[in-house]
C-alpha positions as CSV (number, residue, x, y, z in Angstrom):
1,M,-16.7,9.4,1.0
2,R,-16.6,5.8,-0.1
3,E,-19.7,3.7,-0.3
4,G,-19.9,0.5,1.7
5,L,-19.6,-3.0,0.4
6,V,-19.1,-4.3,-3.1
7,W,-18.9,-8.0,-4.1
8,F,-17.2,-9.2,-7.2
9,D,-16.6,-12.7,-8.7
10,C,-12.9,-13.2,-9.2
11,H,-13.4,-14.0,-12.9
12,D,-15.1,-10.6,-13.4
13,L,-12.0,-8.7,-12.2
14,C,-9.1,-11.1,-13.0
15,G,-10.4,-12.9,-16.0
16,T,-11.1,-9.8,-18.1
17,A,-9.1,-7.0,-19.5
18,M,-9.4,-4.7,-16.4
19,S,-6.4,-2.6,-15.4
20,T,-4.9,-1.2,-12.3
21,R,-6.5,2.1,-13.2
22,D,-9.9,0.3,-13.1
23,D,-9.1,-1.3,-9.7
24,L,-8.1,2.1,-8.2
25,A,-11.2,3.8,-9.5
26,L,-13.4,1.2,-7.9
27,A,-11.3,1.3,-4.7
28,E,-12.0,5.0,-4.5
29,R,-15.8,4.2,-4.5
30,F,-15.9,1.2,-2.2
31,G,-14.2,0.7,1.1
32,T,-15.1,-2.9,1.7
33,W,-14.6,-5.6,-0.9
34,V,-15.6,-9.2,-1.1
35,L,-13.8,-11.1,-3.9
36,G,-15.6,-14.4,-4.3
37,G,-15.0,-17.6,-6.3
38,V,-11.2,-17.3,-6.2
39,P,-9.9,-20.5,-7.8
40,A,-6.5,-22.1,-7.5
41,L,-4.5,-19.7,-9.7
42,A,-2.4,-22.5,-11.2
43,D,-5.6,-23.6,-12.9
44,R,-6.1,-20.2,-14.6
45,D,-4.5,-18.5,-17.5
46,E,-1.5,-16.2,-17.2
47,Q,-3.6,-13.0,-17.2
48,A,-5.6,-14.2,-14.1
49,R,-2.4,-15.3,-12.4
50,R,-0.9,-11.8,-12.8
51,R,-4.1,-9.9,-12.1
52,F,-5.0,-11.4,-8.7
53,P,-1.7,-10.3,-6.9
54,D,-2.0,-6.9,-8.6
55,L,-5.6,-6.5,-7.4
56,V,-4.7,-7.5,-3.8
57,A,-1.8,-5.0,-3.9
58,D,-4.1,-2.2,-5.3
59,L,-6.7,-2.8,-2.6
60,C,-4.2,-2.9,0.2
61,D,-2.5,0.2,-1.0
62,R,-5.8,2.1,-1.2
63,D,-6.8,1.2,2.4
64,T,-9.8,-0.9,1.5
65,T,-11.0,-3.8,3.6
66,P,-10.8,-6.8,1.2
67,H,-12.3,-10.2,2.0
68,V,-11.4,-13.2,-0.1
69,A,-13.7,-16.2,-0.5
70,A,-11.4,-18.8,-2.1
71,E,-12.1,-22.3,-3.1
72,R,-8.9,-23.5,-1.4
73,T,-6.3,-22.3,1.2
74,V,-4.1,-19.3,0.4
75,A,-1.1,-21.7,-0.3
76,E,-3.3,-23.7,-2.7
77,T,-4.8,-20.6,-4.3
78,L,-1.6,-18.8,-5.1
79,T,1.0,-19.9,-7.7
80,D,4.6,-20.1,-6.7
81,D,5.8,-17.3,-8.8
82,G,7.4,-13.9,-8.1
83,D,4.3,-12.5,-6.5
84,F,3.5,-15.5,-4.3
85,A,5.3,-14.3,-1.2
86,R,4.2,-10.7,-1.5
87,T,0.5,-11.6,-2.0
88,A,0.5,-14.3,0.8
89,S,2.1,-11.7,3.1
90,R,-0.6,-9.1,2.3
91,L,-3.4,-11.6,2.8
92,A,-1.8,-12.7,6.1
93,Q,-1.6,-9.1,7.2
94,L,-5.3,-8.8,6.7
95,K,-5.9,-11.5,9.2
96,E,-3.5,-10.0,11.6
97,V,-5.1,-6.6,11.7
98,G,-8.6,-8.1,12.4
99,H,-10.1,-8.5,9.0
100,P,-11.7,-12.0,9.3
101,P,-11.5,-14.1,6.2
102,A,-14.7,-15.0,4.5
103,P,-16.0,-18.5,5.1
104,P,-15.0,-21.0,2.4
105,V,-17.4,-21.2,-0.5
106,G,-20.4,-23.3,0.2
107,T,-20.4,-22.8,4.0
108,S,-22.5,-20.4,6.1
109,C,-21.6,-18.2,8.9
């Protein structure tokens, strides 16, 4: 059985040399994720721009409940590359199935 909630800063997962294998191992342990401090990916290096869509896909594929606390809107956060549409679609599906988005950084509930 998976434990409850885990919170990561985006840089800790997307700005380091973590792999899909690492993501999946963590997804097996935790059912609900909060990924905070997600910046506009256009402002990040290529590794972070590739890792964020992969992480979202891994979490969705493992039936986790991810919440993303981004500094900007989804359109402003994602880069317009090959994974943009897929990642935006997955994030939109989270809203549609009742996973409320986290409040913007700096706001309270």
